[in-house]
mmCIF file of the C-alpha atoms, coordinates in Angstrom:
data_MODEL
# 
_entry.id   MODEL 
# 
loop_
_atom_site.group_PDB 
_atom_site.id 
_atom_site.type_symbol 
_atom_site.label_atom_id 
_atom_site.label_alt_id 
_atom_site.label_comp_id 
_atom_site.label_asym_id 
_atom_site.label_entity_id 
_atom_site.label_seq_id 
_atom_site.pdbx_PDB_ins_code 
_atom_site.Cartn_x 
_atom_site.Cartn_y 
_atom_site.Cartn_z 
_atom_site.occupancy 
_atom_site.B_iso_or_equiv 
_atom_site.pdbx_formal_charge 
_atom_site.auth_seq_id 
_atom_site.auth_comp_id 
_atom_site.auth_asym_id 
_atom_site.auth_atom_id 
_atom_site.pdbx_PDB_model_num 
ATOM 1   C CA . MET A 1 1   ? 99.943  102.123 93.563  1.00 0.00 ? 1   MET A CA 1 
ATOM 2   C CA . LYS A 1 2   ? 99.637  101.299 90.045  1.00 0.00 ? 2   LYS A CA 1 
ATOM 3   C CA . SER A 1 3   ? 96.892  100.710 87.421  1.00 0.00 ? 3   SER A CA 1 
ATOM 4   C CA . ILE A 1 4   ? 97.515  97.146  86.415  1.00 0.00 ? 4   ILE A CA 1 
ATOM 5   C CA . THR A 1 5   ? 96.829  96.535  82.779  1.00 0.00 ? 5   THR A CA 1 
ATOM 6   C CA . ARG A 1 6   ? 96.946  93.705  80.125  1.00 0.00 ? 6   ARG A CA 1 
ATOM 7   C CA . GLN A 1 7   ? 97.338  94.076  76.505  1.00 0.00 ? 7   GLN A CA 1 
ATOM 8   C CA . LYS A 1 8   ? 94.183  93.064  74.337  1.00 0.00 ? 8   LYS A CA 1 
ATOM 9   C CA . SER A 1 9   ? 94.738  90.511  71.773  1.00 0.00 ? 9   SER A CA 1 
ATOM 10  C CA . LEU A 1 10  ? 96.059  91.592  68.369  1.00 0.00 ? 10  LEU A CA 1 
ATOM 11  C CA . GLU A 1 11  ? 92.808  90.466  66.901  1.00 0.00 ? 11  GLU A CA 1 
ATOM 12  C CA . GLN A 1 12  ? 90.949  92.648  69.194  1.00 0.00 ? 12  GLN A CA 1 
ATOM 13  C CA . ILE A 1 13  ? 93.095  95.732  68.407  1.00 0.00 ? 13  ILE A CA 1 
ATOM 14  C CA . GLU A 1 14  ? 92.974  95.154  64.746  1.00 0.00 ? 14  GLU A CA 1 
ATOM 15  C CA . ARG A 1 15  ? 89.210  94.900  65.031  1.00 0.00 ? 15  ARG A CA 1 
ATOM 16  C CA . GLY A 1 16  ? 89.135  98.120  66.998  1.00 0.00 ? 16  GLY A CA 1 
ATOM 17  C CA . LEU A 1 17  ? 91.145  99.884  64.288  1.00 0.00 ? 17  LEU A CA 1 
ATOM 18  C CA . SER A 1 18  ? 89.286  98.580  61.388  1.00 0.00 ? 18  SER A CA 1 
ATOM 19  C CA . ASP A 1 19  ? 87.849  101.842 60.263  1.00 0.00 ? 19  ASP A CA 1 
ATOM 20  C CA . TRP A 1 20  ? 91.142  103.617 60.202  1.00 0.00 ? 20  TRP A CA 1 
ATOM 21  C CA . ALA A 1 21  ? 94.295  103.093 57.969  1.00 0.00 ? 21  ALA A CA 1 
ATOM 22  C CA . ARG A 1 22  ? 96.382  105.754 59.694  1.00 0.00 ? 22  ARG A CA 1 
ATOM 23  C CA . VAL A 1 23  ? 97.080  105.469 63.621  1.00 0.00 ? 23  VAL A CA 1 
ATOM 24  C CA . PHE A 1 24  ? 99.010  107.434 66.221  1.00 0.00 ? 24  PHE A CA 1 
ATOM 25  C CA . ILE A 1 25  ? 100.207 105.408 69.385  1.00 0.00 ? 25  ILE A CA 1 
ATOM 26  C CA . VAL A 1 26  ? 100.352 106.789 72.868  1.00 0.00 ? 26  VAL A CA 1 
ATOM 27  C CA . GLY A 1 27  ? 102.061 104.805 75.738  1.00 0.00 ? 27  GLY A CA 1 
ATOM 28  C CA . CYS A 1 28  ? 102.443 105.940 79.349  1.00 0.00 ? 28  CYS A CA 1 
ATOM 29  C CA . GLY A 1 29  ? 105.776 106.309 81.267  1.00 0.00 ? 29  GLY A CA 1 
ATOM 30  C CA . THR A 1 30  ? 104.364 105.319 84.788  1.00 0.00 ? 30  THR A CA 1 
ATOM 31  C CA . CYS A 1 31  ? 101.976 102.387 85.292  1.00 0.00 ? 31  CYS A CA 1 
ATOM 32  C CA . THR A 1 32  ? 101.991 100.768 81.761  1.00 0.00 ? 32  THR A CA 1 
ATOM 33  C CA . THR A 1 33  ? 105.720 100.991 81.647  1.00 0.00 ? 33  THR A CA 1 
ATOM 34  C CA . ALA A 1 34  ? 106.030 99.430  85.040  1.00 0.00 ? 34  ALA A CA 1 
ATOM 35  C CA . THR A 1 35  ? 103.594 96.572  83.833  1.00 0.00 ? 35  THR A CA 1 
ATOM 36  C CA . MET A 1 36  ? 105.481 96.229  80.525  1.00 0.00 ? 36  MET A CA 1 
ATOM 37  C CA . THR A 1 37  ? 102.137 97.007  78.653  1.00 0.00 ? 37  THR A CA 1 
ATOM 38  C CA . GLY A 1 38  ? 102.574 100.506 77.228  1.00 0.00 ? 38  GLY A CA 1 
ATOM 39  C CA . GLY A 1 39  ? 106.241 101.522 77.813  1.00 0.00 ? 39  GLY A CA 1 
ATOM 40  C CA . LEU A 1 40  ? 108.858 102.460 75.055  1.00 0.00 ? 40  LEU A CA 1 
ATOM 41  C CA . GLU A 1 41  ? 109.549 98.870  74.025  1.00 0.00 ? 41  GLU A CA 1 
ATOM 42  C CA . GLN A 1 42  ? 105.948 97.908  73.849  1.00 0.00 ? 42  GLN A CA 1 
ATOM 43  C CA . VAL A 1 43  ? 104.990 100.981 71.942  1.00 0.00 ? 43  VAL A CA 1 
ATOM 44  C CA . LEU A 1 44  ? 107.713 100.184 69.328  1.00 0.00 ? 44  LEU A CA 1 
ATOM 45  C CA . GLU A 1 45  ? 106.594 96.502  69.021  1.00 0.00 ? 45  GLU A CA 1 
ATOM 46  C CA . MET A 1 46  ? 103.055 97.897  68.545  1.00 0.00 ? 46  MET A CA 1 
ATOM 47  C CA . LYS A 1 47  ? 104.241 99.958  65.668  1.00 0.00 ? 47  LYS A CA 1 
ATOM 48  C CA . GLU A 1 48  ? 105.657 97.032  64.076  1.00 0.00 ? 48  GLU A CA 1 
ATOM 49  C CA . GLN A 1 49  ? 102.567 95.016  64.556  1.00 0.00 ? 49  GLN A CA 1 
ATOM 50  C CA . LEU A 1 50  ? 100.233 97.580  63.022  1.00 0.00 ? 50  LEU A CA 1 
ATOM 51  C CA . GLU A 1 51  ? 102.780 97.995  60.045  1.00 0.00 ? 51  GLU A CA 1 
ATOM 52  C CA . LYS A 1 52  ? 102.138 94.279  59.465  1.00 0.00 ? 52  LYS A CA 1 
ATOM 53  C CA . MET A 1 53  ? 98.422  94.972  59.644  1.00 0.00 ? 53  MET A CA 1 
ATOM 54  C CA . ASP A 1 54  ? 98.888  97.494  56.771  1.00 0.00 ? 54  ASP A CA 1 
ATOM 55  C CA . LYS A 1 55  ? 98.474  100.346 58.999  1.00 0.00 ? 55  LYS A CA 1 
ATOM 56  C CA . TRP A 1 56  ? 100.465 103.560 58.584  1.00 0.00 ? 56  TRP A CA 1 
ATOM 57  C CA . VAL A 1 57  ? 101.827 104.837 62.005  1.00 0.00 ? 57  VAL A CA 1 
ATOM 58  C CA . SER A 1 58  ? 101.889 108.543 61.620  1.00 0.00 ? 58  SER A CA 1 
ATOM 59  C CA . GLY A 1 59  ? 103.847 108.937 64.811  1.00 0.00 ? 59  GLY A CA 1 
ATOM 60  C CA . TRP A 1 60  ? 104.010 107.721 68.587  1.00 0.00 ? 60  TRP A CA 1 
ATOM 61  C CA . THR A 1 61  ? 104.854 109.172 71.909  1.00 0.00 ? 61  THR A CA 1 
ATOM 62  C CA . VAL A 1 62  ? 105.233 107.705 75.647  1.00 0.00 ? 62  VAL A CA 1 
ATOM 63  C CA . ILE A 1 63  ? 103.657 110.440 77.818  1.00 0.00 ? 63  ILE A CA 1 
ATOM 64  C CA . PRO A 1 64  ? 105.475 110.741 81.151  1.00 0.00 ? 64  PRO A CA 1 
ATOM 65  C CA . VAL A 1 65  ? 102.009 110.497 83.100  1.00 0.00 ? 65  VAL A CA 1 
ATOM 66  C CA . ALA A 1 66  ? 99.112  109.899 80.572  1.00 0.00 ? 66  ALA A CA 1 
ATOM 67  C CA . CYS A 1 67  ? 96.408  110.543 83.092  1.00 0.00 ? 67  CYS A CA 1 
ATOM 68  C CA . ASP A 1 68  ? 97.394  114.211 84.097  1.00 0.00 ? 68  ASP A CA 1 
ATOM 69  C CA . GLU A 1 69  ? 98.165  117.321 82.576  1.00 0.00 ? 69  GLU A CA 1 
ATOM 70  C CA . MET A 1 70  ? 101.149 116.278 80.686  1.00 0.00 ? 70  MET A CA 1 
ATOM 71  C CA . THR A 1 71  ? 98.800  114.715 78.165  1.00 0.00 ? 71  THR A CA 1 
ATOM 72  C CA . ALA A 1 72  ? 97.652  118.072 76.777  1.00 0.00 ? 72  ALA A CA 1 
ATOM 73  C CA . VAL A 1 73  ? 101.465 119.086 76.462  1.00 0.00 ? 73  VAL A CA 1 
ATOM 74  C CA . SER A 1 74  ? 102.191 116.025 74.596  1.00 0.00 ? 74  SER A CA 1 
ATOM 75  C CA . ILE A 1 75  ? 99.333  116.166 72.329  1.00 0.00 ? 75  ILE A CA 1 
ATOM 76  C CA . GLU A 1 76  ? 100.378 119.717 71.497  1.00 0.00 ? 76  GLU A CA 1 
ATOM 77  C CA . GLU A 1 77  ? 103.969 118.737 70.729  1.00 0.00 ? 77  GLU A CA 1 
ATOM 78  C CA . HIS A 1 78  ? 102.679 115.904 68.427  1.00 0.00 ? 78  HIS A CA 1 
ATOM 79  C CA . GLY A 1 79  ? 99.680  117.802 66.935  1.00 0.00 ? 79  GLY A CA 1 
ATOM 80  C CA . ARG A 1 80  ? 100.822 117.522 63.143  1.00 0.00 ? 80  ARG A CA 1 
ATOM 81  C CA . ALA A 1 81  ? 101.349 113.706 63.487  1.00 0.00 ? 81  ALA A CA 1 
ATOM 82  C CA . ILE A 1 82  ? 97.955  113.133 65.443  1.00 0.00 ? 82  ILE A CA 1 
ATOM 83  C CA . ALA A 1 83  ? 96.261  115.245 62.694  1.00 0.00 ? 83  ALA A CA 1 
ATOM 84  C CA . ASP A 1 84  ? 97.593  112.875 60.130  1.00 0.00 ? 84  ASP A CA 1 
ATOM 85  C CA . ALA A 1 85  ? 96.056  109.948 61.871  1.00 0.00 ? 85  ALA A CA 1 
ATOM 86  C CA . GLY A 1 86  ? 92.493  108.843 61.829  1.00 0.00 ? 86  GLY A CA 1 
ATOM 87  C CA . CYS A 1 87  ? 92.672  107.542 65.437  1.00 0.00 ? 87  CYS A CA 1 
ATOM 88  C CA . VAL A 1 88  ? 94.840  107.345 68.422  1.00 0.00 ? 88  VAL A CA 1 
ATOM 89  C CA . LEU A 1 89  ? 95.838  103.947 69.794  1.00 0.00 ? 89  LEU A CA 1 
ATOM 90  C CA . ALA A 1 90  ? 96.140  104.326 73.622  1.00 0.00 ? 90  ALA A CA 1 
ATOM 91  C CA . MET A 1 91  ? 98.625  101.953 75.338  1.00 0.00 ? 91  MET A CA 1 
ATOM 92  C CA . THR A 1 92  ? 97.658  103.318 78.640  1.00 0.00 ? 92  THR A CA 1 
ATOM 93  C CA . CYS A 1 93  ? 95.060  102.566 81.559  1.00 0.00 ? 93  CYS A CA 1 
ATOM 94  C CA . ALA A 1 94  ? 91.542  103.613 81.394  1.00 0.00 ? 94  ALA A CA 1 
ATOM 95  C CA . LEU A 1 95  ? 92.512  106.981 83.218  1.00 0.00 ? 95  LEU A CA 1 
ATOM 96  C CA . GLY A 1 96  ? 94.884  107.686 80.200  1.00 0.00 ? 96  GLY A CA 1 
ATOM 97  C CA . VAL A 1 97  ? 92.087  106.864 77.726  1.00 0.00 ? 97  VAL A CA 1 
ATOM 98  C CA . HIS A 1 98  ? 89.542  109.262 79.364  1.00 0.00 ? 98  HIS A CA 1 
ATOM 99  C CA . ARG A 1 99  ? 92.285  111.932 79.677  1.00 0.00 ? 99  ARG A CA 1 
ATOM 100 C CA . LEU A 1 100 ? 93.166  111.662 75.868  1.00 0.00 ? 100 LEU A CA 1 
ATOM 101 C CA . ASN A 1 101 ? 89.379  111.819 74.919  1.00 0.00 ? 101 ASN A CA 1 
ATOM 102 C CA . GLN A 1 102 ? 89.130  115.072 76.814  1.00 0.00 ? 102 GLN A CA 1 
ATOM 103 C CA . TYR A 1 103 ? 91.799  116.691 74.585  1.00 0.00 ? 103 TYR A CA 1 
ATOM 104 C CA . LEU A 1 104 ? 91.391  115.076 71.259  1.00 0.00 ? 104 LEU A CA 1 
ATOM 105 C CA . GLU A 1 105 ? 88.622  115.169 68.666  1.00 0.00 ? 105 GLU A CA 1 
ATOM 106 C CA . ARG A 1 106 ? 90.103  112.036 67.180  1.00 0.00 ? 106 ARG A CA 1 
ATOM 107 C CA . PRO A 1 107 ? 88.723  108.589 68.334  1.00 0.00 ? 107 PRO A CA 1 
ATOM 108 C CA . VAL A 1 108 ? 90.813  106.990 70.995  1.00 0.00 ? 108 VAL A CA 1 
ATOM 109 C CA . VAL A 1 109 ? 91.189  103.219 70.791  1.00 0.00 ? 109 VAL A CA 1 
ATOM 110 C CA . PRO A 1 110 ? 92.231  101.357 73.973  1.00 0.00 ? 110 PRO A CA 1 
ATOM 111 C CA . ALA A 1 111 ? 94.973  98.716  73.458  1.00 0.00 ? 111 ALA A CA 1 
ATOM 112 C CA . LEU A 1 112 ? 94.927  97.683  77.107  1.00 0.00 ? 112 LEU A CA 1 
ATOM 113 C CA . ASP A 1 113 ? 92.336  96.199  79.540  1.00 0.00 ? 113 ASP A CA 1 
ATOM 114 C CA . THR A 1 114 ? 92.520  97.888  83.043  1.00 0.00 ? 114 THR A CA 1 
ATOM 115 C CA . LEU A 1 115 ? 92.363  95.065  85.661  1.00 0.00 ? 115 LEU A CA 1 
ATOM 116 C CA . PHE A 1 116 ? 92.729  96.654  89.088  1.00 0.00 ? 116 PHE A CA 1 
ATOM 117 C CA . ILE A 1 117 ? 94.810  99.078  91.128  1.00 0.00 ? 117 ILE A CA 1 
ATOM 118 C CA . GLY A 1 118 ? 97.629  97.340  93.160  1.00 0.00 ? 118 GLY A CA 1 
ATOM 119 C CA . VAL A 1 119 ? 101.131 97.135  94.406  1.00 0.00 ? 119 VAL A CA 1 
ATOM 120 C CA . GLU A 1 120 ? 104.191 95.397  93.137  1.00 0.00 ? 120 GLU A CA 1 
ATOM 121 C CA . GLU A 1 121 ? 105.070 92.656  95.794  1.00 0.00 ? 121 GLU A CA 1 
ATOM 122 C CA . THR A 1 122 ? 108.225 91.333  93.781  1.00 0.00 ? 122 THR A CA 1 
ATOM 123 C CA . PRO A 1 123 ? 109.479 92.240  90.409  1.00 0.00 ? 123 PRO A CA 1 
ATOM 124 C CA . GLY A 1 124 ? 106.941 91.731  87.961  1.00 0.00 ? 124 GLY A CA 1 
ATOM 125 C CA . CYS A 1 125 ? 104.247 90.321  90.373  1.00 0.00 ? 125 CYS A CA 1 
ATOM 126 C CA . PHE A 1 126 ? 101.400 92.816  91.215  1.00 0.00 ? 126 PHE A CA 1 
ATOM 127 C CA . ARG A 1 127 ? 98.623  92.136  93.723  1.00 0.00 ? 127 ARG A CA 1 
ATOM 128 C CA . GLU A 1 128 ? 95.317  94.136  94.095  1.00 0.00 ? 128 GLU A CA 1 
ATOM 129 C CA . VAL A 1 129 ? 95.082  95.994  97.308  1.00 0.00 ? 129 VAL A CA 1 
ATOM 130 C CA . CYS A 1 130 ? 92.067  98.102  96.872  1.00 0.00 ? 130 CYS A CA 1 
ATOM 131 C CA . GLY A 1 131 ? 88.684  97.908  95.357  1.00 0.00 ? 131 GLY A CA 1 
ATOM 132 C CA . GLN A 1 132 ? 87.752  101.527 95.978  1.00 0.00 ? 132 GLN A CA 1 
ATOM 133 C CA . CYS A 1 133 ? 84.334  100.557 97.512  1.00 0.00 ? 133 CYS A CA 1 
ATOM 134 C CA . GLY A 1 134 ? 84.057  103.690 99.498  1.00 0.00 ? 134 GLY A CA 1 
ATOM 135 C CA . GLU A 1 135 ? 83.464  101.847 102.913 1.00 0.00 ? 135 GLU A CA 1 
ATOM 136 C CA . CYS A 1 136 ? 86.998  101.210 104.260 1.00 0.00 ? 136 CYS A CA 1 
ATOM 137 C CA . VAL A 1 137 ? 87.376  98.738  106.891 1.00 0.00 ? 137 VAL A CA 1 
ATOM 138 C CA . LEU A 1 138 ? 91.269  98.682  106.950 1.00 0.00 ? 138 LEU A CA 1 
ATOM 139 C CA . GLY A 1 139 ? 91.577  100.115 110.460 1.00 0.00 ? 139 GLY A CA 1 
ATOM 140 C CA . GLU A 1 140 ? 89.841  97.106  111.847 1.00 0.00 ? 140 GLU A CA 1 
ATOM 141 C CA . THR A 1 141 ? 91.546  94.476  109.532 1.00 0.00 ? 141 THR A CA 1 
ATOM 142 C CA . ALA A 1 142 ? 95.252  95.636  110.291 1.00 0.00 ? 142 ALA A CA 1 
ATOM 143 C CA . GLY A 1 143 ? 95.589  97.098  106.707 1.00 0.00 ? 143 GLY A CA 1 
ATOM 144 C CA . ILE A 1 144 ? 94.403  94.061  104.676 1.00 0.00 ? 144 ILE A CA 1 
ATOM 145 C CA . CYS A 1 145 ? 91.427  94.625  102.558 1.00 0.00 ? 145 CYS A CA 1 
ATOM 146 C CA . PRO A 1 146 ? 89.001  91.780  102.992 1.00 0.00 ? 146 PRO A CA 1 
ATOM 147 C CA . VAL A 1 147 ? 86.832  92.911  100.116 1.00 0.00 ? 147 VAL A CA 1 
ATOM 148 C CA . VAL A 1 148 ? 89.702  92.205  97.401  1.00 0.00 ? 148 VAL A CA 1 
ATOM 149 C CA . THR A 1 149 ? 92.015  89.755  99.452  1.00 0.00 ? 149 THR A CA 1 
ATOM 150 C CA . CYS A 1 150 ? 89.118  87.249  100.368 1.00 0.00 ? 150 CYS A CA 1 
ATOM 151 C CA . HIS A 1 151 ? 87.934  85.246  97.390  1.00 0.00 ? 151 HIS A CA 1 
ATOM 152 C CA . LYS A 1 152 ? 84.410  85.667  98.714  1.00 0.00 ? 152 LYS A CA 1 
ATOM 153 C CA . GLY A 1 153 ? 84.719  89.259  99.578  1.00 0.00 ? 153 GLY A CA 1 
ATOM 154 C CA . LEU A 1 154 ? 83.799  88.627  103.283 1.00 0.00 ? 154 LEU A CA 1 
ATOM 155 C CA . VAL A 1 155 ? 83.972  91.455  105.693 1.00 0.00 ? 155 VAL A CA 1 
ATOM 156 C CA . ASN A 1 156 ? 83.181  89.267  108.625 1.00 0.00 ? 156 ASN A CA 1 
ATOM 157 C CA . GLY A 1 157 ? 85.275  86.208  108.549 1.00 0.00 ? 157 GLY A CA 1 
ATOM 158 C CA . PRO A 1 158 ? 86.660  83.727  108.245 1.00 0.00 ? 158 PRO A CA 1 
ATOM 159 C CA . CYS A 1 159 ? 84.364  81.267  106.476 1.00 0.00 ? 159 CYS A CA 1 
ATOM 160 C CA . GLY A 1 160 ? 84.183  77.788  107.607 1.00 0.00 ? 160 GLY A CA 1 
ATOM 161 C CA . GLY A 1 161 ? 86.322  76.662  104.563 1.00 0.00 ? 161 GLY A CA 1 
ATOM 162 C CA . THR A 1 162 ? 89.691  77.949  105.570 1.00 0.00 ? 162 THR A CA 1 
ATOM 163 C CA . ASN A 1 163 ? 92.320  75.193  106.226 1.00 0.00 ? 163 ASN A CA 1 
ATOM 164 C CA . ARG A 1 164 ? 95.627  75.547  107.688 1.00 0.00 ? 164 ARG A CA 1 
ATOM 165 C CA . GLY A 1 165 ? 95.841  79.162  106.509 1.00 0.00 ? 165 GLY A CA 1 
ATOM 166 C CA . LYS A 1 166 ? 94.813  78.414  102.919 1.00 0.00 ? 166 LYS A CA 1 
ATOM 167 C CA . CYS A 1 167 ? 91.625  79.512  100.924 1.00 0.00 ? 167 CYS A CA 1 
ATOM 168 C CA . GLU A 1 168 ? 89.092  76.647  100.013 1.00 0.00 ? 168 GLU A CA 1 
ATOM 169 C CA . VAL A 1 169 ? 88.410  78.338  96.757  1.00 0.00 ? 169 VAL A CA 1 
ATOM 170 C CA . ASP A 1 170 ? 92.159  78.590  95.792  1.00 0.00 ? 170 ASP A CA 1 
ATOM 171 C CA . LYS A 1 171 ? 94.228  76.211  97.944  1.00 0.00 ? 171 LYS A CA 1 
ATOM 172 C CA . GLU A 1 172 ? 97.478  77.823  96.716  1.00 0.00 ? 172 GLU A CA 1 
ATOM 173 C CA . ARG A 1 173 ? 96.329  81.215  98.290  1.00 0.00 ? 173 ARG A CA 1 
ATOM 174 C CA . ASP A 1 174 ? 96.533  82.324  101.845 1.00 0.00 ? 174 ASP A CA 1 
ATOM 175 C CA . CYS A 1 175 ? 93.239  82.811  103.501 1.00 0.00 ? 175 CYS A CA 1 
ATOM 176 C CA . ALA A 1 176 ? 92.695  86.586  103.829 1.00 0.00 ? 176 ALA A CA 1 
ATOM 177 C CA . TRP A 1 177 ? 91.162  86.247  107.269 1.00 0.00 ? 177 TRP A CA 1 
ATOM 178 C CA . SER A 1 178 ? 94.042  84.155  108.555 1.00 0.00 ? 178 SER A CA 1 
ATOM 179 C CA . LEU A 1 179 ? 96.326  86.951  107.387 1.00 0.00 ? 179 LEU A CA 1 
ATOM 180 C CA . ILE A 1 180 ? 94.269  89.525  109.219 1.00 0.00 ? 180 ILE A CA 1 
ATOM 181 C CA . TYR A 1 181 ? 94.155  87.277  112.338 1.00 0.00 ? 181 TYR A CA 1 
ATOM 182 C CA . ALA A 1 182 ? 97.974  86.848  112.352 1.00 0.00 ? 182 ALA A CA 1 
ATOM 183 C CA . ARG A 1 183 ? 98.627  90.770  111.727 1.00 0.00 ? 183 ARG A CA 1 
ATOM 184 C CA . LEU A 1 184 ? 96.048  91.532  114.563 1.00 0.00 ? 184 LEU A CA 1 
ATOM 185 C CA . LYS A 1 185 ? 97.583  89.096  116.868 1.00 0.00 ? 185 LYS A CA 1 
ATOM 186 C CA . ALA A 1 186 ? 101.078 90.737  116.313 1.00 0.00 ? 186 ALA A CA 1 
ATOM 187 C CA . GLN A 1 187 ? 99.719  94.125  117.052 1.00 0.00 ? 187 GLN A CA 1 
ATOM 188 C CA . GLY A 1 188 ? 97.796  92.744  120.144 1.00 0.00 ? 188 GLY A CA 1 
ATOM 189 C CA . ARG A 1 189 ? 94.249  93.595  118.772 1.00 0.00 ? 189 ARG A CA 1 
ATOM 190 C CA . LEU A 1 190 ? 92.647  90.436  118.282 1.00 0.00 ? 190 LEU A CA 1 
ATOM 191 C CA . GLN A 1 191 ? 89.398  91.799  119.880 1.00 0.00 ? 191 GLN A CA 1 
ATOM 192 C CA . ALA A 1 192 ? 88.956  93.541  116.606 1.00 0.00 ? 192 ALA A CA 1 
ATOM 193 C CA . MET A 1 193 ? 88.039  90.227  114.959 1.00 0.00 ? 193 MET A CA 1 
ATOM 194 C CA . ARG A 1 194 ? 84.771  90.471  117.012 1.00 0.00 ? 194 ARG A CA 1 
ATOM 195 C CA . ASN A 1 195 ? 83.591  93.637  115.494 1.00 0.00 ? 195 ASN A CA 1 
ATOM 196 C CA . TYR A 1 196 ? 80.707  93.100  113.316 1.00 0.00 ? 196 TYR A CA 1 
ATOM 197 C CA . GLN A 1 197 ? 80.698  94.849  110.122 1.00 0.00 ? 197 GLN A CA 1 
ATOM 198 C CA . PRO A 1 198 ? 77.335  95.458  108.557 1.00 0.00 ? 198 PRO A CA 1 
ATOM 199 C CA . PRO A 1 199 ? 76.289  94.424  105.028 1.00 0.00 ? 199 PRO A CA 1 
ATOM 200 C CA . ARG A 1 200 ? 77.936  96.436  102.332 1.00 0.00 ? 200 ARG A CA 1 
ATOM 201 C CA . ASN A 1 201 ? 75.899  99.303  101.232 1.00 0.00 ? 201 ASN A CA 1 
ATOM 202 C CA . HIS A 1 202 ? 76.271  99.360  97.373  1.00 0.00 ? 202 HIS A CA 1 
ATOM 203 C CA . HIS A 1 203 ? 74.305  102.522 96.980  1.00 0.00 ? 203 HIS A CA 1 
ATOM 204 C CA . ARG A 1 204 ? 76.748  104.517 99.349  1.00 0.00 ? 204 ARG A CA 1 
ATOM 205 C CA . MET A 1 205 ? 78.680  105.635 96.422  1.00 0.00 ? 205 MET A CA 1 
ATOM 206 C CA . PRO A 1 206 ? 76.603  105.346 93.316  1.00 0.00 ? 206 PRO A CA 1 
ATOM 207 C CA . ARG A 1 207 ? 78.306  105.289 89.841  1.00 0.00 ? 207 ARG A CA 1 
ATOM 208 C CA . PRO A 1 208 ? 79.617  107.302 88.352  1.00 0.00 ? 208 PRO A CA 1 
ATOM 209 C CA . ARG A 1 209 ? 81.419  108.108 91.595  1.00 0.00 ? 209 ARG A CA 1 
ATOM 210 C CA . VAL A 1 210 ? 82.059  111.800 92.333  1.00 0.00 ? 210 VAL A CA 1 
ATOM 211 C CA . THR A 1 211 ? 83.597  113.629 95.196  1.00 0.00 ? 211 THR A CA 1 
ATOM 212 C CA . ARG A 1 212 ? 84.194  117.220 96.131  1.00 0.00 ? 212 ARG A CA 1 
ATOM 213 C CA . LEU A 1 213 ? 86.813  118.546 98.198  1.00 0.00 ? 213 LEU A CA 1 
ATOM 214 C CA . VAL A 1 214 ? 85.378  121.211 100.696 1.00 0.00 ? 214 VAL A CA 1 
# 
């Protein structure tokens, strides 16, 4: 499972850095390296782009896992270079940005947009598999989440628009409920298609979501 990210436009990044002439860059060795948005190559490319914007890059690093305790260790190792910068440009997912803000007094400017949590199906192709809705139905849908796989987010399906296994919203895309049907049939569990799922309770896990292990 990876946080899937996309780099903001250089115009957006330049606008976000407009108040600072000195910048320290942070990348991540896991998710953004895998999606080629914040690995070593991308961090060095960003350094070149910032220098073209007349920014002075005081230093850079690629933290092995930017959303865990490695962040604190890396910040300590690069403390002098970070202190020489007016802000930190984070080429990490939103979790990395949050973690950096916990340890830094400097402003942290995100260089990426976090899109979703997904898996890599084929090299370079990532698919969303979970919306973290707090009301999981995967046990009755053979491991295929209808909330994120169905264009309409239907938990009772299919709709009347499916045609030869394709979605009416995007005819190049497989209908989620056709996929669920095929997998349930292979498992000998087609009766699960008849199980009614009540309307989603969007108050079940109000934001910001918090859970406590007991």
